[in-house]
C-alpha positions in Angstrom: -70.0 -7.8 123.8 -71.5 -7.7 120.0 -70.4 -10.2 117.3 -68.1 -8.0 115.6 -66.2 -6.5 118.8 -65.8 -10.4 119.7 -64.4 -11.0 116.4 -62.1 -7.9 116.9 -60.8 -8.6 120.3 -60.2 -12.5 119.0 -58.7 -11.4 115.8 -56.2 -8.5 117.5 -55.0 -10.9 120.0 -51.9 -12.5 119.1 -51.3 -16.3 119.0 -48.6 -18.0 116.4 -48.9 -21.8 116.3 -47.2 -22.9 119.4 -47.2 -19.6 121.3 -50.9 -19.3 122.3 -50.7 -18.3 125.5 -52.2 -14.5 125.2 -55.2 -15.6 123.3 -55.5 -18.5 125.2 -55.9 -16.2 128.3 -58.4 -13.8 126.6 -60.7 -17.1 125.3 -60.9 -18.5 129.1 -61.9 -14.6 130.4 -64.6 -14.9 127.8 -65.7 -18.7 128.2 -65.7 -18.9 131.8 -69.1 -17.3 132.4 -70.1 -19.9 130.0 -69.0 -23.5 131.4 -69.1 -25.4 134.2 -65.4 -26.5 133.7 -62.7 -24.6 132.2 -58.7 -25.5 132.2 -55.7 -25.1 129.9 -53.9 -28.5 129.5 -50.1 -29.9 129.3 -49.8 -28.9 125.5 -51.8 -25.3 125.8 -55.3 -25.9 124.4 -58.3 -24.5 126.4 -60.7 -26.8 127.6 -64.4 -26.0 128.8 -67.1 -28.5 129.4 -70.8 -27.7 129.8 -73.0 -30.1 131.7 -75.8 -31.9 130.4 -79.3 -32.3 131.9 -79.5 -35.7 131.4 -79.6 -38.4 134.1 -76.1 -39.9 134.6 -76.4 -43.6 133.3 -74.6 -46.4 135.4 -71.2 -45.5 135.2 -71.6 -41.9 135.7 -70.7 -40.5 132.2 -73.5 -38.9 130.1 -72.7 -38.8 126.5 -70.2 -35.9 125.2 -70.3 -34.1 122.0 -66.7 -32.4 121.3 -66.7 -29.4 119.5 -63.1 -28.2 118.5 -62.2 -24.7 116.8 -58.3 -24.1 116.7 -56.9 -20.8 118.3 -53.4 -21.0 116.8 -53.0 -18.4 113.9 -50.4 -18.7 111.1 -47.1 -16.6 112.2 -43.3 -16.5 111.8 -40.6 -17.2 113.8 -37.1 -15.5 114.4 -34.4 -17.3 112.9 -31.4 -15.1 113.1 -30.4 -11.2 114.2 -28.3 -9.2 111.5 -26.3 -6.5 111.8 -26.1 -4.3 109.0 -23.6 -1.3 109.9 -25.2 -1.2 113.4 -28.7 -1.3 112.2 -30.8 -4.9 113.4 -32.7 -6.8 111.3 -34.5 -10.1 111.9 -34.6 -13.0 109.4 -37.3 -15.2 109.9 -39.1 -18.2 109.0 -42.8 -19.2 108.7 -45.0 -21.0 111.3 -47.4 -22.8 109.5 -48.6 -22.2 105.7 -47.8 -18.4 105.3 -48.0 -17.4 101.8 -44.5 -16.0 101.2 -45.6 -13.9 98.1 -48.0 -12.0 100.4 -45.5 -10.7 102.9 -43.6 -8.0 101.6 -44.4 -4.7 103.3 -46.3 -6.5 106.1 -46.8 -5.0 109.5 -45.7 -7.2 112.4 -45.5 -7.3 116.1 -42.5 -9.3 117.3 -42.8 -10.8 120.6 -39.4 -10.3 122.3 -38.7 -9.3 125.7 -41.4 -7.0 124.9 -43.7 -6.5 122.1 -41.7 -4.7 118.9 -44.1 -3.6 115.9 -41.9 -4.1 112.8 -42.2 -4.0 108.8 -41.3 -7.0 106.3 -39.3 -5.6 103.6 -36.2 -6.7 101.1 -34.1 -4.9 99.1 -34.9 -3.2 95.6 -34.9 -5.8 92.6 -31.9 -4.3 91.4 -29.5 -4.8 94.5 -30.7 -8.4 94.4 -28.2 -11.1 93.2 -29.1 -11.7 89.2 -31.1 -15.2 90.3 -33.2 -13.4 92.8 -34.3 -10.3 90.7 -37.4 -11.8 88.6 -38.7 -14.2 91.5 -40.8 -13.7 94.1 -39.5 -13.2 97.8 -38.6 -15.8 99.7 -37.3 -15.9 103.5 -33.2 -15.1 101.9 -34.3 -12.1 101.0 -37.2 -10.7 103.3 -36.0 -9.4 106.5 -37.9 -7.5 109.6 -36.8 -4.2 110.0 -37.9 -2.7 113.5 -35.9 0.6 112.9 -33.9 -0.4 116.2 -30.0 -0.9 116.2 -28.3 -4.2 116.1 -27.2 -3.9 119.9 -30.7 -2.9 121.6 -32.9 -5.2 119.2 -30.3 -7.9 120.1 -30.7 -7.7 123.8 -35.1 -7.5 123.2 -35.5 -10.2 120.8 -33.7 -14.0 121.0 -34.0 -16.6 118.1 -37.1 -18.6 118.5 -39.3 -15.6 119.4 -42.6 -15.5 117.6 -43.8 -12.8 115.3 -47.7 -12.1 114.7 -49.0 -10.2 112.0 -50.5 -6.6 112.9 -53.7 -6.0 111.3 -56.6 -4.8 113.1 -60.3 -6.0 111.4 -62.2 -3.4 109.9 -65.7 -3.3 108.1 -65.3 -3.1 104.5 -68.0 -1.6 102.2 -71.3 -3.6 102.4 -71.2 -7.2 104.8 -67.7 -8.0 104.9 -65.0 -7.8 107.1 -61.0 -8.2 107.0 -58.2 -8.9 109.4 -56.0 -11.2 110.3 -56.2 -14.5 112.2 -59.9 -14.9 111.0 -58.4 -18.6 110.4 -59.4 -19.6 112.7 -60.9 -16.9 115.5 -64.0 -16.9 113.8 -64.8 -20.5 114.4 -63.5 -20.0 118.1 -66.4 -16.9 117.9 -68.9 -19.2 116.4 -68.6 -21.7 119.1 -68.6 -18.9 121.7 -72.2 -18.1 120.4 -72.9 -21.6 120.5 -72.1 -21.5 124.5 -74.3 -18.5 124.8 -77.2 -20.2 123.0 -77.0 -23.2 125.3 -77.5 -20.8 128.6 -81.1 -20.9 127.2 -81.5 -24.1 125.9 -81.1 -27.3 127.9 -79.5 -30.2 126.5 -79.0 -33.8 127.4 -75.3 -34.2 126.2 -72.4 -32.8 128.1 -70.7 -30.2 125.9 -66.8 -30.3 126.0 -65.5 -26.7 123.8 -62.1 -27.2 123.0 -59.9 -23.8 121.6 -57.0 -26.1 120.3 -53.4 -25.4 120.1 -50.8 -25.7 117.4 -53.4 -26.9 114.6 -51.4 -24.7 111.7 -48.5 -26.7 112.6 -49.2 -30.1 113.9 -52.8 -30.7 114.8 -51.7 -31.3 118.2 -54.4 -30.0 120.5 -57.2 -31.8 118.9 -55.7 -35.2 119.1 -54.5 -35.1 123.2 -58.4 -34.0 124.0 -59.8 -36.3 121.8 -58.1 -38.7 123.2 -58.3 -37.6 127.3 -62.0 -37.4 126.4 -62.9 -40.2 123.8 -66.3 -38.2 123.1 -69.4 -40.0 121.3 -69.1 -37.2 118.7 -66.6 -34.8 117.4 -67.2 -31.4 115.5 -64.2 -29.3 113.9 -65.4 -25.8 112.9 -62.9 -23.9 110.9 -62.5 -21.6 107.8 -62.8 -23.3 104.4 -62.1 -21.5 101.1 -64.2 -18.7 99.9 -65.1 -17.5 96.2 -62.8 -14.9 94.7 -62.1 -13.5 91.6 -58.9 -16.0 91.4 -60.7 -19.1 92.6 -62.1 -21.2 90.0 -61.6 -24.4 92.1 -65.3 -25.6 92.5 -64.6 -26.6 96.0 -64.7 -22.9 96.9 -68.1 -21.4 98.4 -70.0 -18.2 98.4 -69.4 -16.0 101.4 -72.3 -15.6 103.4 -74.5 -18.5 101.8 -74.2 -20.4 105.0 -71.2 -22.9 106.2 -70.4 -25.9 104.6 -70.7 -29.3 105.4 -67.6 -31.9 104.5 -67.7 -35.0 102.9 -64.3 -36.5 103.2 -62.7 -39.5 104.7 -62.0 -37.8 107.7 -65.6 -37.3 108.5 -68.5 -39.9 109.5 -71.5 -40.5 106.9 -73.3 -40.9 110.0 -72.3 -37.1 111.5 -72.7 -35.7 107.5 -76.5 -37.0 108.0 -77.3 -35.7 111.3 -75.6 -32.3 110.3 -78.1 -31.9 107.7 -80.6 -33.0 109.3 -80.1 -30.7 111.8 -79.6 -27.8 109.4 -83.0 -28.9 107.8 -84.7 -28.6 111.4 -83.5 -25.0 111.6 -84.1 -24.0 108.1 -80.6 -23.3 107.7 -78.9 -23.1 104.3 -76.0 -25.1 104.0 -73.0 -25.6 101.3 -71.6 -29.4 100.6 -67.9 -29.3 100.4 -65.9 -32.0 99.1 -62.6 -33.7 99.3 -60.8 -36.9 98.2 -58.3 -36.8 101.0 -58.8 -36.5 105.0 -56.5 -33.9 106.7 -56.3 -29.9 107.0 -58.8 -29.4 109.9 -59.1 -31.1 113.7 -60.7 -33.9 112.2 -58.0 -35.7 111.1 -56.5 -36.2 114.5 -60.0 -36.4 116.2 -61.1 -39.5 114.2 -58.7 -41.8 114.9 -57.8 -40.7 118.8 -58.6 -43.5 120.8 -60.5 -46.2 119.7 -61.9 -43.9 116.7 -64.4 -41.0 117.2 -67.6 -40.4 114.6 -66.1 -36.5 113.5 -67.8 -34.1 111.0 -66.6 -31.0 109.7 -68.2 -27.3 109.6 -66.6 -24.9 107.7 -67.3 -21.2 107.5 -66.2 -19.6 103.9 -63.5 -17.2 104.1 -61.4 -15.7 101.1 -57.7 -16.5 102.9 -55.1 -14.4 101.5 -52.5 -14.4 104.7 -51.6 -12.6 106.5 -54.9 -11.1 105.8 -58.5 -12.6 105.3 -61.9 -11.5 104.2 -65.3 -13.3 106.0 -68.9 -12.4 105.5 -71.6 -10.8 108.0 -71.6 -12.0 111.9 -74.8 -13.9 110.5 -72.7 -16.5 109.3 -70.7 -17.1 112.2 -74.0 -17.0 114.1 -75.5 -19.8 111.6 -72.4 -22.0 112.4 -73.1 -21.9 116.0 -76.8 -22.3 115.6 -76.6 -26.2 115.3 -77.2 -26.6 119.1 -75.4 -30.0 120.6 -79.0 -30.9 121.7 -80.0 -31.0 118.2 -77.0 -32.3 116.8 -76.8 -35.0 119.1 -80.7 -36.0 118.2 -80.3 -35.7 114.6 -77.2 -38.0 114.3 -78.3 -40.5 116.9 -79.9 -42.4 113.9 -77.9 -42.2 111.0 -75.1 -43.3 113.4 -76.6 -46.3 114.5 -77.8 -47.0 111.1 -73.9 -47.1 110.0 -72.7 -48.8 112.6 -75.4 -51.7 111.7 -74.0 -51.4 107.9 
């Protein structure tokens, strides 16, 4: 399938953090012909391995690079089922860093015993308590309305059921797209494109690809996979903040102007140097991202797994406004994938050795 259709399939499949079963099944189907090993681990992450062409050294282990893109998305969870004169409504709480200001009038899908469409809404301000009338909506005033009577709703939905946003992927005027779950399904697409490229590019290292679970809530999947495989290198591919009308922060980035390379405490300087060298060898534009503190991506837990792993972060600029986002053309996702693991490994070898000496 073409890149737009790939992104459409990935973004429109539900997979709130902790409830990634549906999206894991889709990615499994897409990755299966592209890797030599593929399995879903005990916590729900999907792990694929494409073998390198290098000779097995004594001990039988080739060098390995882990490329991680989390597959979970922001969502909601049912906390109560309300009976209002026979009509059923759902109280909810966030799964991950959902911006509650954006939730009113959003279409959702409730994943109960069956999938039930619904709408997030609230009473008019004039009917709210005085201390709520001039404030943004919160989880005390928002409810999900499915149109079902309480008796039917309580049979179909249970407390703890997940809710995903129900937004189709759309092509905007120009070269942008918008939809839900671009964080982080565009990165899953980039990893998929990298795997497709590797079908025609011999590489010496084993390549481990990871669609990690529960990144939005606890960085779980990357931690367990990095600990299990203990690769020589790890790269987290994730979205980062794109420039928009209200973004004055200099640490936001131009959509379509290349992926970002992070400079932060949770990345290794040798990996940063290697990423830059790889990009230069491919004549690829990149943007510099910096942070004074680590955290926020799978790199945070991969770096400290086992006895420590040299880690880097590649970002895809995305105007993030949950429950929808905007990203640039498929070319940007391809650029994030075009640094083949073989190129990355070769480019990083010398900087990593130099850093270890220092």
